[in-house]
C-alpha positions in Angstrom: 30.3 111.0 58.1 32.7 108.2 57.4 34.9 106.8 60.2 38.7 106.8 59.9 40.0 103.3 59.5 42.9 101.3 60.6 44.4 101.7 57.2 44.2 105.4 57.6 46.1 105.2 60.8 48.8 102.9 59.3 49.3 105.3 56.4 50.0 108.0 59.0 52.7 105.8 60.5 52.6 104.2 64.0 56.2 103.3 64.5 57.1 104.2 68.1 53.6 105.4 68.9 51.3 103.9 71.5 48.0 102.6 70.2 45.2 101.5 72.5 43.0 98.8 70.9 39.6 97.8 72.3 39.3 94.1 71.5 36.6 91.6 72.2 38.2 88.8 74.2 35.2 87.8 76.2 35.8 84.0 75.8 34.6 81.1 77.9 37.0 79.8 80.6 37.0 76.2 81.6 38.9 75.4 84.8 41.0 78.5 84.3 41.8 77.9 80.6 40.3 79.3 77.4 37.6 77.0 76.2 37.0 78.6 72.8 39.6 80.9 71.4 37.6 82.0 68.4 37.4 85.7 69.5 41.1 85.7 70.4 42.1 84.5 66.9 39.7 87.0 65.3 41.3 89.9 67.3 44.9 89.1 66.6 45.2 90.3 62.9 44.6 94.0 63.9 46.9 93.7 66.9 49.6 92.1 64.8 49.3 94.7 62.0 49.9 97.4 64.5 52.8 95.6 66.1 54.4 94.8 62.8 54.2 98.5 61.9 56.2 99.3 65.0 53.5 100.4 67.4 53.4 99.8 71.1 50.0 98.1 71.4 47.9 98.3 74.5 44.7 96.2 74.6 41.6 96.7 76.7 38.9 94.1 76.9 36.3 92.6 79.3 35.7 89.1 80.5 32.4 88.1 82.1 30.5 90.4 84.5 32.7 91.0 87.6 30.4 93.9 88.6 33.0 96.7 88.9 35.6 95.0 91.2 38.4 92.6 90.8 37.6 88.9 90.8 40.4 86.4 90.1 38.1 84.1 88.1 37.5 86.9 85.6 41.2 87.8 85.2 42.4 88.1 81.6 45.6 86.2 82.5 44.4 83.0 80.8 43.5 85.0 77.7 47.0 86.5 77.6 48.5 83.1 77.9 46.5 81.9 74.9 47.4 85.0 73.0 51.1 84.3 73.6 50.7 80.9 72.1 48.9 82.2 69.0 50.5 85.6 68.3 53.6 86.3 66.2 54.4 89.4 68.4 55.4 89.4 72.0 52.4 89.5 74.4 52.5 90.4 78.1 49.8 90.9 80.7 49.4 93.8 83.0 48.1 93.1 86.5 46.1 96.3 86.5 44.0 98.3 84.1 45.2 101.8 85.2 47.3 103.2 88.0 51.0 102.9 88.9 51.5 99.2 88.0 49.8 99.7 84.6 52.0 102.7 83.9 55.1 100.7 84.8 54.0 97.9 82.4 53.4 100.4 79.6 56.8 102.1 80.3 58.6 98.8 79.7 56.8 98.1 76.5 58.9 98.1 73.3 57.8 98.9 69.8 56.2 95.9 68.2 55.0 94.4 71.5 51.5 93.9 72.8 50.4 94.5 76.4 47.0 93.2 77.5 45.6 95.3 80.3 43.6 93.7 83.1 39.8 93.3 82.7 38.3 96.7 82.1 35.2 95.7 84.0 37.2 95.4 87.2 36.7 99.2 87.3 33.1 100.2 88.1 33.5 103.4 86.0 33.6 101.3 82.8 29.9 100.6 82.8 28.7 103.5 84.9 25.6 105.4 83.9 27.4 108.5 85.1 29.0 110.3 82.1 31.6 112.0 84.4 32.7 108.7 85.9 33.1 107.0 82.5 35.0 110.1 81.2 37.3 109.9 84.2 38.3 106.3 83.4 38.7 107.2 79.7 41.1 110.0 80.7 43.2 107.6 82.7 43.3 105.1 79.9 44.3 107.9 77.5 47.1 108.9 80.0 48.6 105.4 79.5 48.8 106.1 75.8 50.4 109.5 76.1 51.1 112.1 73.4 51.0 111.0 69.8 48.8 108.0 70.5 45.6 106.7 69.0 42.6 104.5 69.8 41.3 101.7 67.6 38.0 100.0 68.3 38.1 96.5 67.0 35.5 95.0 69.4 32.3 94.9 67.4 30.8 92.7 70.2 30.9 95.7 72.6 29.9 98.6 70.3 26.3 98.5 71.5 27.5 99.5 75.0 28.1 103.1 76.0 31.1 102.2 78.1 34.3 104.1 78.9 36.6 101.8 76.8 34.2 101.8 73.9 32.5 105.2 73.7 34.2 107.8 76.0 37.8 106.9 75.0 37.0 107.9 71.5 36.5 111.5 72.8 40.0 111.5 74.3 42.2 110.1 71.6 42.2 110.1 67.7 39.8 107.2 67.0 39.8 104.6 64.2 37.7 101.8 63.1 39.3 98.3 63.4 39.1 95.8 60.6 36.7 93.5 62.5 34.3 96.4 63.1 34.5 97.4 59.4 33.8 93.9 58.2 30.9 93.4 60.6 29.3 96.7 59.4 29.8 95.8 55.8 28.1 92.3 56.3 25.2 93.6 58.4 24.5 96.4 55.9 24.4 93.8 53.2 21.9 91.8 55.2 19.6 94.7 55.9 19.8 96.8 52.7 20.7 94.7 49.8 20.5 90.9 50.4 20.5 88.7 47.3 17.2 86.7 47.3 15.8 84.4 48.4 16.9 85.6 51.8 16.4 83.3 54.8 16.8 84.2 58.4 17.3 81.3 60.9 16.7 82.3 64.6 17.2 80.0 67.6 18.4 80.3 71.1 16.4 80.1 74.3 14.4 83.3 74.7 11.9 85.1 72.5 12.4 88.3 74.5 16.0 88.4 73.2 14.9 88.3 69.6 11.4 89.7 69.3 12.6 93.1 68.0 14.9 91.4 65.5 12.0 89.2 64.2 9.8 92.3 63.8 12.5 94.2 62.0 13.6 91.3 59.7 10.1 90.0 58.7 9.7 92.8 56.1 13.2 92.2 54.8 13.4 88.4 54.6 11.7 85.9 52.3 11.7 83.2 55.0 12.1 83.2 58.7 12.9 79.9 60.4 12.3 79.6 64.2 14.1 77.0 66.2 15.6 76.5 69.7 14.0 77.1 73.0 12.1 80.1 71.7 9.8 77.7 69.8 7.9 76.7 72.9 6.8 80.2 73.9 5.7 80.9 70.3 4.0 77.5 69.9 2.0 78.2 73.1 1.3 81.9 72.4 0.5 81.5 68.6 -1.0 78.0 68.4 -2.1 77.2 71.9 0.0 74.0 71.9 0.8 72.3 75.1 4.6 72.2 75.6 5.2 70.1 78.8 7.9 71.5 80.9 9.8 73.1 78.0 11.2 76.5 78.4 8.5 79.2 78.2 8.4 83.0 78.9 4.9 83.2 80.4 4.9 87.0 80.5 5.0 87.0 76.6 2.1 84.6 76.0 -0.4 87.5 75.6 2.1 90.1 74.5 0.9 91.8 71.3 4.4 91.9 69.8 4.4 88.1 70.0 0.8 87.4 69.1 0.9 89.7 66.1 3.9 88.0 64.4 1.9 85.7 62.1 -0.2 88.7 60.9 3.0 90.7 60.3 4.5 87.9 58.3 1.3 87.6 56.2 1.3 91.3 55.5 4.8 91.2 54.1 4.5 87.8 52.4 7.2 86.3 54.5 7.2 82.6 55.2 7.3 81.9 59.0 8.6 78.4 59.4 8.3 76.4 62.6 9.6 73.0 63.5 7.2 70.1 62.8 8.8 67.8 65.4 10.7 68.1 68.6 13.1 65.9 70.6 11.3 65.6 74.0 13.4 64.5 77.0 12.6 63.2 80.5 15.1 65.6 82.0 17.8 68.2 81.2 20.7 65.8 81.0 22.9 64.2 78.4 21.7 60.7 79.3 18.0 61.6 79.5 15.5 59.3 77.8 14.1 61.1 74.8 11.8 60.6 71.9 10.7 62.6 68.8 7.1 64.0 68.9 5.0 66.2 66.6 5.0 69.9 67.6 1.2 69.8 68.1 1.5 66.7 70.5 4.5 67.3 72.7 2.8 65.8 75.8 1.7 62.6 74.0 4.9 60.7 74.7 6.2 58.4 77.5 6.8 61.3 79.9 3.6 63.2 79.2 3.4 66.7 80.6 6.7 66.2 82.5 8.8 66.1 79.2 10.8 69.0 77.9 12.0 69.9 74.5 15.8 70.0 73.9 16.2 69.9 70.1 14.3 70.1 66.9 13.5 66.7 65.4 14.9 65.1 62.2 11.9 66.1 60.0 12.4 69.7 61.1 16.1 69.5 60.4 15.4 68.3 56.9 12.8 71.0 56.4 15.1 73.8 57.6 18.0 72.5 55.5 15.9 72.4 52.4 14.8 76.0 52.8 18.4 77.0 53.4 19.5 75.2 50.3 17.2 77.3 48.1 18.5 80.6 49.6 21.0 83.0 48.1 21.5 84.8 51.5 21.2 83.2 54.9 21.6 84.7 58.4 21.7 82.3 61.3 21.7 83.3 65.0 21.0 80.9 67.8 21.3 77.1 68.2 18.4 74.8 67.4 18.8 72.8 70.7 21.2 72.1 73.6 24.1 71.5 71.3 26.5 71.2 74.2 25.0 67.7 74.8 25.7 65.3 71.9 22.2 63.8 72.1 20.6 67.2 71.4 23.1 68.7 69.0 21.7 67.1 65.8 19.4 70.0 64.8 22.1 72.6 65.3 24.5 70.5 63.3 22.0 70.1 60.5 21.5 73.8 60.1 25.3 74.4 60.2 25.9 71.7 57.6 23.2 73.2 55.4 24.9 76.6 55.5 28.2 75.0 54.4 26.5 73.3 51.5 24.4 76.1 50.0 25.9 78.2 47.2 24.5 81.4 48.8 26.1 84.0 51.1 26.0 82.7 54.7 26.4 84.6 57.9 26.7 82.9 61.4 25.5 85.6 63.8 28.1 85.2 66.6 27.6 84.2 70.2 26.3 80.6 70.7 26.0 80.0 67.0 29.7 80.7 66.4 30.6 78.6 69.4 28.4 75.7 68.1 30.1 75.8 64.7 33.5 75.4 66.4 32.3 72.9 69.0 30.7 70.7 66.4 33.9 70.6 64.3 32.8 72.5 61.2 35.4 74.2 59.0 34.9 77.9 59.6 36.1 78.8 56.1 33.0 77.1 54.7 30.8 79.9 56.0 30.6 83.3 54.3 31.1 85.2 57.5 31.2 84.3 61.2 30.3 87.3 63.3 32.0 88.2 66.5 29.1 90.5 67.4 26.5 88.6 69.2 24.2 91.1 71.0 25.7 94.0 68.9 24.7 92.3 65.7 21.2 91.7 66.9 20.8 95.4 68.0 22.0 96.5 64.6 19.5 94.2 62.9 16.8 95.7 65.2 17.7 99.1 63.7 19.2 100.5 66.9 22.1 103.0 66.9 25.3 101.6 68.3 27.1 104.0 70.7 30.6 102.6 69.8 30.0 103.1 66.1 28.5 106.6 66.6 31.7 107.5 68.6 33.8 106.6 65.6 31.8 108.9 63.3 30.6 106.0 61.1 27.2 106.2 59.4 
């Protein structure tokens, strides 16, 4: 079954109709202001298409984890302020999600205007495991829209959640797939079903547990799988028995068969499993920490011995990874190579990002910290084939899981 799309809705005509859009506006806030507006900018095209076509546009989104009750630090007010600066259409912010004040804000909305409702996770029913509770909130959201309205899911970063504003609302209103969701599905399908080869996957980030299922699912599909970031240390200790100092390690995975069997799985499928050859080891977790480059097999041999901790891949590894990427026709990258927020430990991540911009192949930056790193390190986003807004949803798709928000739209 094929999902109805935003273009289908626009062909029907939306002038004067109220359209509820689920967007992904979960952005970092720094001292009450938006620190990275990438997801806001990615969400605006769909909102502006609807506004330009004469719709009254309501937007639901979450920010952080307020645990089902209002917290001022998780208000979407700063997001609305940034949207006002970026959007061509008029943008206002409602102080509530549902209820009398939300209804009053909707009643004052004119055609062609956008209203951002307050953080949907301020209501505990949004994430409830109780189907009836979620359905109740979805009914209240649908009541804001009224007769003749519609729902557009444009929040790919939330489609792996069975939440009221993602899943249940699609049962209450005519539901359509937003452009961001459609693009993400097209790209991820390309990565899993028909990648042009050689196909290289680059995985980083801190935890193996977050990516083990993705690794298992991608090993049969990829030609090369590069491992970087904090997850290196758990794997180096589990697979090679290396000492890792005080580097990040998930001790409960050291004897886990899903981890210890990775090399054998890669051998079975003829997939190259590529680890760093050197690591930047630091005296402490700090920008000004003393640090040195050491071989992966001798991470405790430096000035700080067993007290040192790894915070980035070394220059030899960066060159090795870049060379593998340069030979590839398809590259998927998810997770930084080190603590890119600190200049001293951002070189590995920058090297991978630069390699992606220089290869002739199709490149995908897998959302989350990788997308944030691209922007923080000053790379031109247009140099990448696709920068995902998905994060966890992208990884779950690549694991082969069903995504509730996609299922609700009727997409295969």
